[in-house]
N, C-alpha and C positions, 0 to 999 in steps of 0.2 A: 392759241399758239400752235404753230406747226409741230406735228409729232417729231420726236427725235428719230434720226435714221442711223442704223448701225450696220456696218459692212461685215460680211462674212465670206469665207473662202469655201465654196462647195466641196472641194477635194479634201480640205483639212477639217472642216467643221461638221461634216456629215449632215448637211442640210440639203434636202432635195430641191432641185430647181425645175423639175419637170412638172408641168401643170396636171398631169395624170396622177401624180403622187401628192402634190401640194394643192389643197383646196380649202374653201371655207369650212370651219369647224374642226380642222385638223389640229391636234395638239402638237406644238413645236417645242422641243427642248432647246433652249437658247445655248449657243456656244459659250464656253466658260468666260472668254474675254468680253463678250456682249453682256453676259449676266453680271459680271463685276461692274461694268460701266453703268448699266441700266439700274441695277439694284443698289449697289454700294455708293456709286458716285452721284447718280441722278435721283436716287431715292424713289424710283418708280414703285408704285403699290398695285395691289390687285385692282383691276378695272381700268388702269391707266393704259393709254394707247401708245404704240410704238411702231416703227417701220424697220424692216430689214431689207438689205439689198446685196446682191452679189457683185455690185460695181459694174455690171454689164447690162443695165436697163431693167432688171427685175425689181419690183417694188411689192413687198409683202406687208400688208396692213394687218396688225395683230393687236391683241389686248392681253395684258399681263394677267394670268390667271392664278399663278402660284409663285410669288417672288422667291420664296425660300427654296423651292425646288427648281427654279429657273424655267418655269413652264409658261407658255403663251399660247393663246388660241388664235388661229388664222381667221381673219375676217374677210379679206379680199386679196386676190393675187392679180397682178398686172405686169405687163412689160412695155416699157416706153421705147419708141423708135430712136435710133441715132439721128442726129442732124445730118442733112444732106451735104451741107457745107461745114467742114470741120475746121476748128481753129487749133493751130499748133504753135507752141512757144519754143524756140530754139534759144535756150538761155545759157550764156557763157558762165562758167564757174567764177564765183566772186568771193572775196574774203569777208570775214565777220558776219557770215550768214545772210548776206544780201541776196544770194541766189535762192536760198530757201524761202526768204520773205517773198521773193518774186513768184515762185511757183505756188506758194500758199495763197496769195492774192489772186493769181491767175486761175486757180481752181475754183475759188469762190465766184469769180466772174463767169466761168464756164468754159475754160480751155479744155480741149478734147485730147490733146497729146502734149507731152513735155519731152524735149530732147536736150540733155545736158551737152554742153559744148566746151571742150578744152581749147580755148582760144589762144592765140599767140601771146597775148598779154595777160592771160589769167594767172594770178598768183596762186590761187587755190588749185589743188590737184585732185583728180578723181581717183578714189581708192575703191576698186572693185570689191564687193562684199561688205564694204563699210558705208561709203557715201550713198550707194544706191539704196541700202536699207534705210538710211536717214531720210533721203528724199522720198522714199516710198511711205515712210511714216508720216511725213508732212502732207503728202497727197491724201492719205487715208483720213487724217484728222480734218483736213480742209473739206474733203468730200462729205464727211458726216456733218460737219458744222454747217455747211451750206445746203444740207438736205438733198443732195444730189443722189441719183441712182446710177450715174455713169462716172466711174473713177477715171481721171485722165490716165491714158496709157503712158507709162514711163519707158522710153526707148533707151538703148545702150548709149553710153557717152560717145560723142563723135569728135573728130578732128576738124580743122578748117578745110582740109581736102575733102572730107566727107560732106561738109556743109555745101561745098561747091557742087558735089555730085547731087545733093538734094535739090539745089537750084536748077541744075540741068534737067533732072527728072520732072520737076514742076513745070518747066517750060514746055517739055514734050507733052505732058499730060493735061495741060491747060489749067494748072494750079498757079498760085501766086506765092512768091517769097518776098517779104518786105523787110529790108534791113534798115534799122533805125541808126542814123549816123549824124553826128552834130555838124559835119561839114557838107552834108548833102544840099543840093540846090532845089530839089523838088520838095513840095510841101504836101501835107496830109490830104488836102483837098484833091490833089491829083491822084493820090492813092485810092481815095473813095470812088473816083470815076472808074478806075480799073476794077474795083470790087463790084461795082454796079454792073459792069460788063460781064464779069464772071457769073454773077447771079442770073443774068439774062440767059447765058449759055446753059446754066444748070437747069433753069426752068424749061428750056427748049428740049434738052436731051435727057434730063433726069439722072445724069451721071454724077456720083459723089465727087466733090473736089475739096482741096485743102488750101487754106490760107495760113502761111507760116510767118511768124514775126521773129526776126533775129535781133537779139540784144547782146551787146558786147560787155566786157568786164569793166572794172573801174578805170583802167587805163585807156579804154576805148578800143575800137576795132582798128587794126593796122591798115595802112594804105594798101599793102599787098593783098590782104584779105578782101578789102572792099573791091579792089580791081578784079580779083578772081570771081567774086560773087556776081558782080555786074556783068562780066563777060559771059557768065553762065546763065544770065537772064533774070537776075534778081532786080527788084526795084529798090532804090534807096530814097529815103526821105528824112527830113528834119521834123521833129515832133514839137512844134511850138517854138517859143523864143527863149526858153530856159533849158538848161542842161539837167536832166534828171539822173537820179542814181540808178545803178543796175537793178535795184529792187523795184523801181517805180515805172520805168519806161515801158516794159512789156505789159504790165497790167493796164496802164493808161491806153496803150494802142489796142489791146484786146477789148477794152470797154467801148472804144470808138467803133471797132469792127462789129461788136455785138449789136450796137445801135443800128448800124447800116444793114446788118443781116436780119433785123427785125426781132432779135431775141429779147429786146426790152419792151416789146409791145404788150 
């Protein structure tokens, strides 16, 4: 079984991330929250393996040496590179926790960035200092559950006007913004052709690029929003023949994109 991964904050938890300080054989005092989870919840014992990460690519392989004192011995330290083509989910706020379900599944699939969107038809409202903490907790838990060492970056909540600006910037930089819309005429196969072209450009110039998936709320994306997004260069497409929930559409699209990008090989 793959070792459990626990996230920590270097600035808060006093865990070094510099390779000069952190090396094999080093005795690591587990942060209190990691110790509680590892020892009390998961019942890890002396000799059991675990991994720790700062959520930015660092992977610390360790062995529990003293559960009572919360001590672990470092076995190996490595840092994984970020993907050259990043996946972003622009998720409209949705009621009854559908937006949180979406970012949970998206994290498990491998999304690199999450952008909350206060859409015109969003019933749920973004509450700074409350909603962002809740979404952050969802991302933390899903990152650990999926054994990732890159926690998706949670961006500030954006308006529809700001999503339009994202579409414009993507068009200039050679990125892609894909808007999932039930009344679109273009199909997913056409989107995959655009993604393949983006991959070819990335292989040629080695420049990082982002593919963003835009998902509306329960009431759908308004015609005014669709019009502004497409004018700004976004692609619109229908995802299959059924209408998916706000919690489902984004993860399905991200799964299809991950396959095209070779992440499932």
